[in-house]
PDB file of N, H, CA, C and O in Angstrom:
ATOM      1  N   MET A   1       4.958  -7.339  16.301  1.00  0.00           N
ATOM      2  CA  MET A   1       4.643  -8.093  15.063  1.00  0.00           C
ATOM      3  C   MET A   1       5.500  -7.774  13.850  1.00  0.00           C
ATOM      4  O   MET A   1       5.782  -6.639  13.467  1.00  0.00           O
ATOM      5  N   LYS A   2       5.888  -8.945  13.279  1.00  0.00           N
ATOM      6  H   LYS A   2       5.658  -9.868  13.589  1.00  0.00           H
ATOM      7  CA  LYS A   2       7.085  -8.730  12.086  1.00  0.00           C
ATOM      8  C   LYS A   2       6.232  -8.202  10.816  1.00  0.00           C
ATOM      9  O   LYS A   2       5.195  -8.754  10.449  1.00  0.00           O
ATOM     10  N   LYS A   3       6.755  -7.148  10.235  1.00  0.00           N
ATOM     11  H   LYS A   3       7.598  -6.699  10.533  1.00  0.00           H
ATOM     12  CA  LYS A   3       6.212  -6.635   9.008  1.00  0.00           C
ATOM     13  C   LYS A   3       6.556  -7.606   7.992  1.00  0.00           C
ATOM     14  O   LYS A   3       7.641  -8.157   7.810  1.00  0.00           O
ATOM     15  N   SER A   4       5.161  -7.768   7.178  1.00  0.00           N
ATOM     16  H   SER A   4       4.279  -7.320   7.326  1.00  0.00           H
ATOM     17  CA  SER A   4       5.422  -8.639   5.989  1.00  0.00           C
ATOM     18  C   SER A   4       5.810  -7.987   4.872  1.00  0.00           C
ATOM     19  O   SER A   4       5.772  -6.757   4.836  1.00  0.00           O
ATOM     20  N   ARG A   5       6.243  -8.745   3.796  1.00  0.00           N
ATOM     21  H   ARG A   5       6.274  -9.744   3.825  1.00  0.00           H
ATOM     22  CA  ARG A   5       6.822  -8.347   2.688  1.00  0.00           C
ATOM     23  C   ARG A   5       5.919  -7.489   2.100  1.00  0.00           C
ATOM     24  O   ARG A   5       6.289  -6.380   1.716  1.00  0.00           O
ATOM     25  N   LEU A   6       4.606  -7.921   1.965  1.00  0.00           N
ATOM     26  H   LEU A   6       4.306  -8.822   2.277  1.00  0.00           H
ATOM     27  CA  LEU A   6       3.636  -7.073   1.393  1.00  0.00           C
ATOM     28  C   LEU A   6       3.154  -5.524   1.903  1.00  0.00           C
ATOM     29  O   LEU A   6       2.719  -4.564   1.266  1.00  0.00           O
ATOM     30  N   ALA A   7       3.449  -5.738   3.426  1.00  0.00           N
ATOM     31  H   ALA A   7       3.803  -6.517   3.943  1.00  0.00           H
ATOM     32  CA  ALA A   7       3.358  -4.373   4.137  1.00  0.00           C
ATOM     33  C   ALA A   7       4.558  -3.350   3.817  1.00  0.00           C
ATOM     34  O   ALA A   7       4.413  -2.127   3.793  1.00  0.00           O
ATOM     35  N   ALA A   8       5.767  -4.030   3.575  1.00  0.00           N
ATOM     36  H   ALA A   8       5.885  -5.023   3.594  1.00  0.00           H
ATOM     37  CA  ALA A   8       6.832  -3.345   3.404  1.00  0.00           C
ATOM     38  C   ALA A   8       6.809  -2.679   1.921  1.00  0.00           C
ATOM     39  O   ALA A   8       6.995  -1.478   1.724  1.00  0.00           O
ATOM     40  N   LEU A   9       6.605  -3.441   1.121  1.00  0.00           N
ATOM     41  H   LEU A   9       6.454  -4.416   1.282  1.00  0.00           H
ATOM     42  CA  LEU A   9       6.293  -2.985  -0.353  1.00  0.00           C
ATOM     43  C   LEU A   9       5.200  -1.942  -0.409  1.00  0.00           C
ATOM     44  O   LEU A   9       5.245  -0.918  -1.091  1.00  0.00           O
ATOM     45  N   LEU A  10       4.164  -2.335   0.425  1.00  0.00           N
ATOM     46  H   LEU A  10       4.127  -3.166   0.979  1.00  0.00           H
ATOM     47  CA  LEU A  10       3.172  -1.017   0.244  1.00  0.00           C
ATOM     48  C   LEU A  10       3.637   0.208   0.701  1.00  0.00           C
ATOM     49  O   LEU A  10       3.209   1.228   0.160  1.00  0.00           O
ATOM     50  N   ARG A  11       4.508   0.287   1.685  1.00  0.00           N
ATOM     51  H   ARG A  11       4.855  -0.541   2.125  1.00  0.00           H
ATOM     52  CA  ARG A  11       5.105   1.628   2.352  1.00  0.00           C
ATOM     53  C   ARG A  11       6.327   2.133   1.021  1.00  0.00           C
ATOM     54  O   ARG A  11       6.433   3.286   0.602  1.00  0.00           O
ATOM     55  N   GLN A  12       7.066   1.058   0.594  1.00  0.00           N
ATOM     56  H   GLN A  12       6.979   0.121   0.935  1.00  0.00           H
ATOM     57  CA  GLN A  12       7.891   1.531  -0.458  1.00  0.00           C
ATOM     58  C   GLN A  12       7.448   2.006  -1.595  1.00  0.00           C
ATOM     59  O   GLN A  12       8.194   2.761  -2.218  1.00  0.00           O
ATOM     60  N   VAL A  13       6.232   1.703  -2.092  1.00  0.00           N
ATOM     61  H   VAL A  13       5.626   1.090  -1.585  1.00  0.00           H
ATOM     62  CA  VAL A  13       5.700   2.224  -3.350  1.00  0.00           C
ATOM     63  C   VAL A  13       4.948   3.691  -2.815  1.00  0.00           C
ATOM     64  O   VAL A  13       4.865   4.656  -3.574  1.00  0.00           O
ATOM     65  N   ARG A  14       4.584   3.711  -1.855  1.00  0.00           N
ATOM     66  H   ARG A  14       4.651   2.926  -1.238  1.00  0.00           H
ATOM     67  CA  ARG A  14       3.793   4.841  -1.374  1.00  0.00           C
ATOM     68  C   ARG A  14       4.922   6.062  -1.267  1.00  0.00           C
ATOM     69  O   ARG A  14       4.718   7.215  -1.646  1.00  0.00           O
ATOM     70  N   LEU A  15       6.158   5.566  -0.668  1.00  0.00           N
ATOM     71  H   LEU A  15       6.323   4.629  -0.359  1.00  0.00           H
ATOM     72  CA  LEU A  15       7.107   6.645  -0.399  1.00  0.00           C
ATOM     73  C   LEU A  15       7.806   6.893  -1.978  1.00  0.00           C
ATOM     74  O   LEU A  15       8.279   7.977  -2.317  1.00  0.00           O
ATOM     75  N   ASP A  16       7.783   6.120  -2.538  1.00  0.00           N
ATOM     76  H   ASP A  16       7.399   5.239  -2.263  1.00  0.00           H
ATOM     77  CA  ASP A  16       8.380   6.082  -4.307  1.00  0.00           C
ATOM     78  C   ASP A  16       7.212   7.263  -5.080  1.00  0.00           C
ATOM     79  O   ASP A  16       7.422   8.084  -5.973  1.00  0.00           O
ATOM     80  N   ALA A  17       5.998   6.954  -4.349  1.00  0.00           N
ATOM     81  H   ALA A  17       5.827   6.287  -3.623  1.00  0.00           H
ATOM     82  CA  ALA A  17       5.191   8.071  -5.299  1.00  0.00           C
ATOM     83  C   ALA A  17       5.161   9.396  -4.511  1.00  0.00           C
ATOM     84  O   ALA A  17       4.455  10.308  -4.942  1.00  0.00           O
ATOM     85  N   SER A  18       6.031   9.597  -3.145  1.00  0.00           N
ATOM     86  H   SER A  18       6.604   8.857  -2.795  1.00  0.00           H
ATOM     87  CA  SER A  18       6.249  10.765  -2.682  1.00  0.00           C
ATOM     88  C   SER A  18       4.782  11.171  -1.928  1.00  0.00           C
ATOM     89  O   SER A  18       4.338  12.318  -1.884  1.00  0.00           O
ATOM     90  N   LEU A  19       4.231  10.154  -1.434  1.00  0.00           N
ATOM     91  H   LEU A  19       4.592   9.222  -1.469  1.00  0.00           H
ATOM     92  CA  LEU A  19       3.009  10.503  -0.675  1.00  0.00           C
ATOM     93  C   LEU A  19       3.060   9.884   0.835  1.00  0.00           C
ATOM     94  O   LEU A  19       3.424   8.752   1.151  1.00  0.00           O
ATOM     95  N   THR A  20       2.585  10.958   1.700  1.00  0.00           N
ATOM     96  H   THR A  20       2.289  11.878   1.443  1.00  0.00           H
ATOM     97  CA  THR A  20       2.518  10.768   3.114  1.00  0.00           C
ATOM     98  C   THR A  20       1.189   9.540   3.359  1.00  0.00           C
ATOM     99  O   THR A  20       0.228   9.545   2.590  1.00  0.00           O
ATOM    100  N   GLN A  21       1.260   8.775   4.226  1.00  0.00           N
ATOM    101  H   GLN A  21       2.041   8.770   4.851  1.00  0.00           H
ATOM    102  CA  GLN A  21       0.034   7.956   4.756  1.00  0.00           C
ATOM    103  C   GLN A  21      -1.334   8.623   4.576  1.00  0.00           C
ATOM    104  O   GLN A  21      -2.294   8.017   4.100  1.00  0.00           O
ATOM    105  N   SER A  22      -1.382  10.056   5.029  1.00  0.00           N
ATOM    106  H   SER A  22      -0.602  10.548   5.416  1.00  0.00           H
ATOM    107  CA  SER A  22      -2.521  10.617   5.116  1.00  0.00           C
ATOM    108  C   SER A  22      -2.979  10.851   3.753  1.00  0.00           C
ATOM    109  O   SER A  22      -4.133  10.568   3.430  1.00  0.00           O
ATOM    110  N   GLN A  23      -2.040  11.412   2.837  1.00  0.00           N
ATOM    111  H   GLN A  23      -1.102  11.642   3.099  1.00  0.00           H
ATOM    112  CA  GLN A  23      -2.390  11.793   1.470  1.00  0.00           C
ATOM    113  C   GLN A  23      -2.979  10.467   0.718  1.00  0.00           C
ATOM    114  O   GLN A  23      -4.025  10.482   0.070  1.00  0.00           O
ATOM    115  N   LEU A  24      -2.116   9.268   0.908  1.00  0.00           N
ATOM    116  H   LEU A  24      -1.266   9.255   1.435  1.00  0.00           H
ATOM    117  CA  LEU A  24      -2.699   8.081   0.218  1.00  0.00           C
ATOM    118  C   LEU A  24      -4.046   7.900   0.764  1.00  0.00           C
ATOM    119  O   LEU A  24      -5.029   7.642   0.070  1.00  0.00           O
ATOM    120  N   ALA A  25      -4.050   8.042   2.022  1.00  0.00           N
ATOM    121  H   ALA A  25      -3.251   8.251   2.586  1.00  0.00           H
ATOM    122  CA  ALA A  25      -5.658   7.688   2.739  1.00  0.00           C
ATOM    123  C   ALA A  25      -6.761   8.634   2.063  1.00  0.00           C
ATOM    124  O   ALA A  25      -7.911   8.244   1.863  1.00  0.00           O
ATOM    125  N   GLU A  26      -6.343   9.798   1.759  1.00  0.00           N
ATOM    126  H   GLU A  26      -5.408  10.115   1.922  1.00  0.00           H
ATOM    127  CA  GLU A  26      -7.254  10.658   1.254  1.00  0.00           C
ATOM    128  C   GLU A  26      -7.628  10.320  -0.110  1.00  0.00           C
ATOM    129  O   GLU A  26      -8.790  10.323  -0.517  1.00  0.00           O
ATOM    130  N   LYS A  27      -6.682  10.051  -0.747  1.00  0.00           N
ATOM    131  H   LYS A  27      -5.738  10.049  -0.417  1.00  0.00           H
ATOM    132  CA  LYS A  27      -6.897   9.556  -2.434  1.00  0.00           C
ATOM    133  C   LYS A  27      -7.974   8.290  -2.397  1.00  0.00           C
ATOM    134  O   LYS A  27      -8.738   8.196  -3.357  1.00  0.00           O
ATOM    135  N   ILE A  28      -8.047   7.492  -1.522  1.00  0.00           N
ATOM    136  H   ILE A  28      -7.425   7.568  -0.742  1.00  0.00           H
ATOM    137  CA  ILE A  28      -8.597   6.139  -1.326  1.00  0.00           C
ATOM    138  C   ILE A  28      -9.831   6.467  -0.575  1.00  0.00           C
ATOM    139  O   ILE A  28     -10.602   5.509  -0.515  1.00  0.00           O
ATOM    140  N   GLY A  29     -10.211   7.472  -0.023  1.00  0.00           N
ATOM    141  H   GLY A  29      -9.584   8.250  -0.072  1.00  0.00           H
ATOM    142  CA  GLY A  29     -11.247   7.770   0.946  1.00  0.00           C
ATOM    143  C   GLY A  29     -11.188   7.232   2.238  1.00  0.00           C
ATOM    144  O   GLY A  29     -12.262   7.033   2.804  1.00  0.00           O
ATOM    145  N   GLN A  30      -9.948   6.906   2.924  1.00  0.00           N
ATOM    146  H   GLN A  30      -9.075   7.068   2.464  1.00  0.00           H
ATOM    147  CA  GLN A  30      -9.945   6.363   4.197  1.00  0.00           C
ATOM    148  C   GLN A  30      -9.039   7.193   5.053  1.00  0.00           C
ATOM    149  O   GLN A  30      -8.544   8.238   4.632  1.00  0.00           O
ATOM    150  N   THR A  31      -8.808   6.690   6.345  1.00  0.00           N
ATOM    151  H   THR A  31      -9.211   5.841   6.687  1.00  0.00           H
ATOM    152  CA  THR A  31      -8.125   7.281   7.255  1.00  0.00           C
ATOM    153  C   THR A  31      -6.635   7.118   7.091  1.00  0.00           C
ATOM    154  O   THR A  31      -6.210   6.308   6.267  1.00  0.00           O
ATOM    155  N   GLN A  32      -5.753   7.900   7.887  1.00  0.00           N
ATOM    156  H   GLN A  32      -6.098   8.558   8.556  1.00  0.00           H
ATOM    157  CA  GLN A  32      -4.308   7.912   7.930  1.00  0.00           C
ATOM    158  C   GLN A  32      -3.951   6.354   8.775  1.00  0.00           C
ATOM    159  O   GLN A  32      -3.023   5.618   8.440  1.00  0.00           O
ATOM    160  N   SER A  33      -4.797   6.103   9.786  1.00  0.00           N
ATOM    161  H   SER A  33      -5.551   6.701  10.058  1.00  0.00           H
ATOM    162  CA  SER A  33      -5.090   4.769  10.484  1.00  0.00           C
ATOM    163  C   SER A  33      -5.052   3.734   9.902  1.00  0.00           C
ATOM    164  O   SER A  33      -4.352   2.760  10.180  1.00  0.00           O
ATOM    165  N   TYR A  34      -5.901   3.868   8.929  1.00  0.00           N
ATOM    166  H   TYR A  34      -6.470   4.659   8.703  1.00  0.00           H
ATOM    167  CA  TYR A  34      -6.213   2.591   7.814  1.00  0.00           C
ATOM    168  C   TYR A  34      -4.946   2.258   7.130  1.00  0.00           C
ATOM    169  O   TYR A  34      -4.623   1.070   7.161  1.00  0.00           O
ATOM    170  N   ILE A  35      -4.077   3.188   6.445  1.00  0.00           N
ATOM    171  H   ILE A  35      -4.339   4.153   6.420  1.00  0.00           H
ATOM    172  CA  ILE A  35      -3.019   2.800   5.935  1.00  0.00           C
ATOM    173  C   ILE A  35      -2.066   2.522   6.824  1.00  0.00           C
ATOM    174  O   ILE A  35      -1.310   1.646   6.403  1.00  0.00           O
ATOM    175  N   SER A  36      -1.773   2.963   8.006  1.00  0.00           N
ATOM    176  H   SER A  36      -2.387   3.674   8.348  1.00  0.00           H
ATOM    177  CA  SER A  36      -0.735   2.666   8.902  1.00  0.00           C
ATOM    178  C   SER A  36      -0.951   1.118   9.256  1.00  0.00           C
ATOM    179  O   SER A  36      -0.023   0.313   9.319  1.00  0.00           O
ATOM    180  N   LYS A  37      -2.186   0.834   9.459  1.00  0.00           N
ATOM    181  H   LYS A  37      -2.940   1.489   9.408  1.00  0.00           H
ATOM    182  CA  LYS A  37      -2.306  -0.481   9.787  1.00  0.00           C
ATOM    183  C   LYS A  37      -1.566  -1.610   8.908  1.00  0.00           C
ATOM    184  O   LYS A  37      -0.771  -2.487   9.249  1.00  0.00           O
ATOM    185  N   TYR A  38      -2.165  -1.243   7.528  1.00  0.00           N
ATOM    186  H   TYR A  38      -2.810  -0.531   7.250  1.00  0.00           H
ATOM    187  CA  TYR A  38      -1.688  -2.075   6.681  1.00  0.00           C
ATOM    188  C   TYR A  38      -0.066  -2.297   6.302  1.00  0.00           C
ATOM    189  O   TYR A  38       0.517  -3.350   6.043  1.00  0.00           O
ATOM    190  N   GLU A  39       0.440  -0.949   6.362  1.00  0.00           N
ATOM    191  H   GLU A  39      -0.034  -0.094   6.572  1.00  0.00           H
ATOM    192  CA  GLU A  39       1.937  -0.742   6.660  1.00  0.00           C
ATOM    193  C   GLU A  39       2.710  -1.288   7.664  1.00  0.00           C
ATOM    194  O   GLU A  39       3.921  -1.423   7.494  1.00  0.00           O
ATOM    195  N   HIS A  40       2.106  -1.657   8.804  1.00  0.00           N
ATOM    196  H   HIS A  40       1.122  -1.548   8.942  1.00  0.00           H
ATOM    197  CA  HIS A  40       2.824  -2.148   9.820  1.00  0.00           C
ATOM    198  C   HIS A  40       2.271  -3.911  10.089  1.00  0.00           C
ATOM    199  O   HIS A  40       2.677  -4.630  11.001  1.00  0.00           O
ATOM    200  N   GLY A  41       1.570  -4.181   9.347  1.00  0.00           N
ATOM    201  H   GLY A  41       1.240  -3.596   8.606  1.00  0.00           H
ATOM    202  CA  GLY A  41       1.230  -5.638   9.101  1.00  0.00           C
ATOM    203  C   GLY A  41       0.169  -6.187  10.096  1.00  0.00           C
ATOM    204  O   GLY A  41       0.053  -7.368  10.423  1.00  0.00           O
ATOM    205  N   GLU A  42      -0.675  -5.020  10.575  1.00  0.00           N
ATOM    206  H   GLU A  42      -0.581  -4.060  10.310  1.00  0.00           H
ATOM    207  CA  GLU A  42      -1.520  -5.255  11.600  1.00  0.00           C
ATOM    208  C   GLU A  42      -2.976  -5.683  10.982  1.00  0.00           C
ATOM    209  O   GLU A  42      -3.909  -6.102  11.668  1.00  0.00           O
ATOM    210  N   GLN A  43      -2.997  -5.524   9.730  1.00  0.00           N
ATOM    211  H   GLN A  43      -2.239  -5.183   9.174  1.00  0.00           H
ATOM    212  CA  GLN A  43      -4.309  -5.804   8.788  1.00  0.00           C
ATOM    213  C   GLN A  43      -3.716  -6.168   7.477  1.00  0.00           C
ATOM    214  O   GLN A  43      -2.604  -5.802   7.095  1.00  0.00           O
ATOM    215  N   ARG A  44      -4.593  -6.962   6.781  1.00  0.00           N
ATOM    216  H   ARG A  44      -5.496  -7.260   7.091  1.00  0.00           H
ATOM    217  CA  ARG A  44      -4.154  -7.382   5.374  1.00  0.00           C
ATOM    218  C   ARG A  44      -5.301  -6.700   4.528  1.00  0.00           C
ATOM    219  O   ARG A  44      -6.456  -6.432   4.859  1.00  0.00           O
ATOM    220  N   LEU A  45      -4.514  -6.465   3.128  1.00  0.00           N
ATOM    221  H   LEU A  45      -3.576  -6.682   2.860  1.00  0.00           H
ATOM    222  CA  LEU A  45      -5.317  -5.882   2.202  1.00  0.00           C
ATOM    223  C   LEU A  45      -6.027  -7.040   1.492  1.00  0.00           C
ATOM    224  O   LEU A  45      -5.491  -8.140   1.357  1.00  0.00           O
ATOM    225  N   ASP A  46      -7.288  -6.741   1.033  1.00  0.00           N
ATOM    226  H   ASP A  46      -7.724  -5.847   1.143  1.00  0.00           H
ATOM    227  CA  ASP A  46      -8.041  -7.586  -0.062  1.00  0.00           C
ATOM    228  C   ASP A  46      -7.413  -7.086  -1.383  1.00  0.00           C
ATOM    229  O   ASP A  46      -6.593  -6.189  -1.577  1.00  0.00           O
ATOM    230  N   LEU A  47      -7.983  -7.856  -2.160  1.00  0.00           N
ATOM    231  H   LEU A  47      -8.649  -8.585  -2.002  1.00  0.00           H
ATOM    232  CA  LEU A  47      -7.649  -7.465  -3.713  1.00  0.00           C
ATOM    233  C   LEU A  47      -8.172  -5.964  -4.098  1.00  0.00           C
ATOM    234  O   LEU A  47      -7.485  -5.116  -4.668  1.00  0.00           O
ATOM    235  N   ILE A  48      -9.458  -5.815  -3.693  1.00  0.00           N
ATOM    236  H   ILE A  48     -10.016  -6.504  -3.230  1.00  0.00           H
ATOM    237  CA  ILE A  48     -10.128  -4.776  -4.165  1.00  0.00           C
ATOM    238  C   ILE A  48      -9.492  -3.559  -3.374  1.00  0.00           C
ATOM    239  O   ILE A  48      -9.265  -2.512  -3.980  1.00  0.00           O
ATOM    240  N   GLU A  49      -9.254  -3.665  -2.262  1.00  0.00           N
ATOM    241  H   GLU A  49      -9.439  -4.516  -1.770  1.00  0.00           H
ATOM    242  CA  GLU A  49      -8.314  -2.481  -1.572  1.00  0.00           C
ATOM    243  C   GLU A  49      -6.994  -2.185  -2.040  1.00  0.00           C
ATOM    244  O   GLU A  49      -6.528  -1.048  -1.977  1.00  0.00           O
ATOM    245  N   LEU A  50      -6.303  -3.280  -2.560  1.00  0.00           N
ATOM    246  H   LEU A  50      -6.682  -4.204  -2.612  1.00  0.00           H
ATOM    247  CA  LEU A  50      -4.989  -3.337  -3.165  1.00  0.00           C
ATOM    248  C   LEU A  50      -5.109  -2.480  -4.195  1.00  0.00           C
ATOM    249  O   LEU A  50      -4.469  -1.429  -4.164  1.00  0.00           O
ATOM    250  N   GLU A  51      -5.877  -2.762  -5.186  1.00  0.00           N
ATOM    251  H   GLU A  51      -6.396  -3.616  -5.211  1.00  0.00           H
ATOM    252  CA  GLU A  51      -6.201  -2.326  -6.503  1.00  0.00           C
ATOM    253  C   GLU A  51      -6.533  -0.613  -6.446  1.00  0.00           C
ATOM    254  O   GLU A  51      -6.108   0.269  -7.192  1.00  0.00           O
ATOM    255  N   ALA A  52      -7.397  -0.521  -5.343  1.00  0.00           N
ATOM    256  H   ALA A  52      -7.742  -1.238  -4.737  1.00  0.00           H
ATOM    257  CA  ALA A  52      -7.623   1.103  -5.259  1.00  0.00           C
ATOM    258  C   ALA A  52      -6.407   1.651  -4.702  1.00  0.00           C
ATOM    259  O   ALA A  52      -6.112   2.815  -4.972  1.00  0.00           O
ATOM    260  N   VAL A  53      -5.636   0.922  -3.925  1.00  0.00           N
ATOM    261  H   VAL A  53      -5.875  -0.024  -3.705  1.00  0.00           H
ATOM    262  CA  VAL A  53      -4.128   1.618  -3.487  1.00  0.00           C
ATOM    263  C   VAL A  53      -3.331   1.832  -4.699  1.00  0.00           C
ATOM    264  O   VAL A  53      -2.837   2.936  -4.927  1.00  0.00           O
ATOM    265  N   CYS A  54      -3.151   0.633  -5.643  1.00  0.00           N
ATOM    266  H   CYS A  54      -3.553  -0.263  -5.458  1.00  0.00           H
ATOM    267  CA  CYS A  54      -2.424   1.111  -6.646  1.00  0.00           C
ATOM    268  C   CYS A  54      -2.790   1.975  -7.592  1.00  0.00           C
ATOM    269  O   CYS A  54      -1.898   2.528  -8.234  1.00  0.00           O
ATOM    270  N   LYS A  55      -4.019   2.234  -7.842  1.00  0.00           N
ATOM    271  H   LYS A  55      -4.744   1.784  -7.321  1.00  0.00           H
ATOM    272  CA  LYS A  55      -4.673   3.276  -8.667  1.00  0.00           C
ATOM    273  C   LYS A  55      -4.017   4.574  -8.099  1.00  0.00           C
ATOM    274  O   LYS A  55      -3.336   5.311  -8.812  1.00  0.00           O
ATOM    275  N   ALA A  56      -4.238   4.794  -6.891  1.00  0.00           N
ATOM    276  H   ALA A  56      -4.791   4.196  -6.312  1.00  0.00           H
ATOM    277  CA  ALA A  56      -4.003   6.184  -6.069  1.00  0.00           C
ATOM    278  C   ALA A  56      -2.432   6.432  -6.379  1.00  0.00           C
ATOM    279  O   ALA A  56      -2.017   7.565  -6.621  1.00  0.00           O
ATOM    280  N   ILE A  57      -1.678   5.420  -6.358  1.00  0.00           N
ATOM    281  H   ILE A  57      -2.015   4.499  -6.161  1.00  0.00           H
ATOM    282  CA  ILE A  57      -0.320   5.490  -6.197  1.00  0.00           C
ATOM    283  C   ILE A  57       0.256   5.789  -7.734  1.00  0.00           C
ATOM    284  O   ILE A  57       1.271   6.435  -7.996  1.00  0.00           O
ATOM    285  N   ASP A  58      -0.582   5.201  -8.612  1.00  0.00           N
ATOM    286  H   ASP A  58      -1.406   4.676  -8.399  1.00  0.00           H
ATOM    287  CA  ASP A  58      -0.459   5.223 -10.070  1.00  0.00           C
ATOM    288  C   ASP A  58       0.695   4.100 -10.592  1.00  0.00           C
ATOM    289  O   ASP A  58       1.561   4.224 -11.458  1.00  0.00           O
ATOM    290  N   ILE A  59       0.428   3.193  -9.902  1.00  0.00           N
ATOM    291  H   ILE A  59      -0.276   3.092  -9.199  1.00  0.00           H
ATOM    292  CA  ILE A  59       1.066   1.935 -10.356  1.00  0.00           C
ATOM    293  C   ILE A  59       0.131   0.803 -10.691  1.00  0.00           C
ATOM    294  O   ILE A  59      -0.862   0.671  -9.975  1.00  0.00           O
ATOM    295  N   SER A  60       0.319   0.001 -11.654  1.00  0.00           N
ATOM    296  H   SER A  60       1.126   0.108 -12.235  1.00  0.00           H
ATOM    297  CA  SER A  60      -0.239  -1.055 -12.021  1.00  0.00           C
ATOM    298  C   SER A  60      -0.615  -2.127 -10.887  1.00  0.00           C
ATOM    299  O   SER A  60       0.202  -2.228  -9.972  1.00  0.00           O
ATOM    300  N   LEU A  61      -1.727  -2.915 -10.846  1.00  0.00           N
ATOM    301  H   LEU A  61      -2.390  -2.833 -11.590  1.00  0.00           H
ATOM    302  CA  LEU A  61      -1.670  -3.913 -10.053  1.00  0.00           C
ATOM    303  C   LEU A  61      -0.622  -5.298 -10.452  1.00  0.00           C
ATOM    304  O   LEU A  61      -0.082  -6.038  -9.629  1.00  0.00           O
ATOM    305  N   SER A  62      -0.549  -5.365 -11.617  1.00  0.00           N
ATOM    306  H   SER A  62      -0.988  -4.764 -12.285  1.00  0.00           H
ATOM    307  CA  SER A  62       0.573  -6.295 -12.325  1.00  0.00           C
ATOM    308  C   SER A  62       1.808  -5.748 -11.888  1.00  0.00           C
ATOM    309  O   SER A  62       2.492  -6.602 -11.324  1.00  0.00           O
ATOM    310  N   ASP A  63       2.343  -4.615 -11.948  1.00  0.00           N
ATOM    311  H   ASP A  63       1.787  -3.920 -12.406  1.00  0.00           H
ATOM    312  CA  ASP A  63       3.376  -4.083 -11.560  1.00  0.00           C
ATOM    313  C   ASP A  63       3.833  -4.228 -10.051  1.00  0.00           C
ATOM    314  O   ASP A  63       4.982  -4.432  -9.660  1.00  0.00           O
ATOM    315  N   PHE A  64       2.724  -4.083  -9.310  1.00  0.00           N
ATOM    316  H   PHE A  64       1.790  -3.917  -9.628  1.00  0.00           H
ATOM    317  CA  PHE A  64       2.817  -4.456  -7.879  1.00  0.00           C
ATOM    318  C   PHE A  64       3.099  -5.631  -7.454  1.00  0.00           C
ATOM    319  O   PHE A  64       3.909  -5.914  -6.571  1.00  0.00           O
ATOM    320  N   VAL A  65       2.310  -6.479  -8.188  1.00  0.00           N
ATOM    321  H   VAL A  65       1.651  -6.249  -8.905  1.00  0.00           H
ATOM    322  CA  VAL A  65       2.655  -7.931  -7.720  1.00  0.00           C
ATOM    323  C   VAL A  65       3.957  -8.405  -8.424  1.00  0.00           C
ATOM    324  O   VAL A  65       4.487  -9.393  -7.915  1.00  0.00           O
ATOM    325  N   GLU A  66       4.560  -7.857  -9.517  1.00  0.00           N
ATOM    326  H   GLU A  66       4.129  -7.054  -9.930  1.00  0.00           H
ATOM    327  CA  GLU A  66       5.822  -8.407  -9.967  1.00  0.00           C
ATOM    328  C   GLU A  66       6.969  -7.953  -8.927  1.00  0.00           C
ATOM    329  O   GLU A  66       7.967  -8.630  -8.679  1.00  0.00           O
ATOM    330  N   ARG A  67       6.681  -6.751  -8.385  1.00  0.00           N
ATOM    331  H   ARG A  67       5.871  -6.201  -8.586  1.00  0.00           H
ATOM    332  CA  ARG A  67       7.762  -6.145  -7.404  1.00  0.00           C
ATOM    333  C   ARG A  67       7.508  -7.000  -6.262  1.00  0.00           C
ATOM    334  O   ARG A  67       8.543  -7.417  -5.741  1.00  0.00           O
ATOM    335  N   TYR A  68       6.482  -7.359  -5.753  1.00  0.00           N
ATOM    336  H   TYR A  68       5.642  -7.020  -6.177  1.00  0.00           H
ATOM    337  CA  TYR A  68       6.279  -8.320  -4.729  1.00  0.00           C
ATOM    338  C   TYR A  68       7.023  -9.758  -4.947  1.00  0.00           C
ATOM    339  O   TYR A  68       7.598 -10.377  -4.052  1.00  0.00           O
ATOM    340  N   LEU A  69       6.917 -10.118  -6.138  1.00  0.00           N
ATOM    341  H   LEU A  69       6.449  -9.615  -6.865  1.00  0.00           H
ATOM    342  CA  LEU A  69       7.566 -11.371  -6.346  1.00  0.00           C
ATOM    343  C   LEU A  69       9.058 -11.376  -6.325  1.00  0.00           C
ATOM    344  O   LEU A  69       9.743 -12.327  -5.948  1.00  0.00           O
ATOM    345  N   GLU A  70       9.459 -10.341  -6.721  1.00  0.00           N
ATOM    346  H   GLU A  70       8.902  -9.569  -7.028  1.00  0.00           H
ATOM    347  CA  GLU A  70      11.066 -10.119  -6.815  1.00  0.00           C
ATOM    348  C   GLU A  70      11.560  -9.783  -5.435  1.00  0.00           C
ATOM    349  O   GLU A  70      12.750  -9.893  -5.140  1.00  0.00           O
ATOM    350  N   SER A  71      10.612  -9.360  -4.567  1.00  0.00           N
ATOM    351  H   SER A  71       9.645  -9.271  -4.806  1.00  0.00           H
ATOM    352  CA  SER A  71      11.426  -8.932  -3.101  1.00  0.00           C
ATOM    353  C   SER A  71      11.657 -10.183  -2.351  1.00  0.00           C
ATOM    354  O   SER A  71      12.226 -10.152  -1.260  1.00  0.00           O
TER     355      SER A  71
END
């Protein structure tokens, strides 16, 4: 399956925050496989989940969306 721009950006902002998938998953109360599925485009984030990820990574939702639109 081809990785989506959203999935690629999610991975990039996680790496920019120096977090592993496991660390991010722990911050949002999920499992590592939960994060992996999103980063590989196997599952899509809804807005509530995306907001939780942004908070855990310490990036605003609007900044995330702006980066998405620029990519």
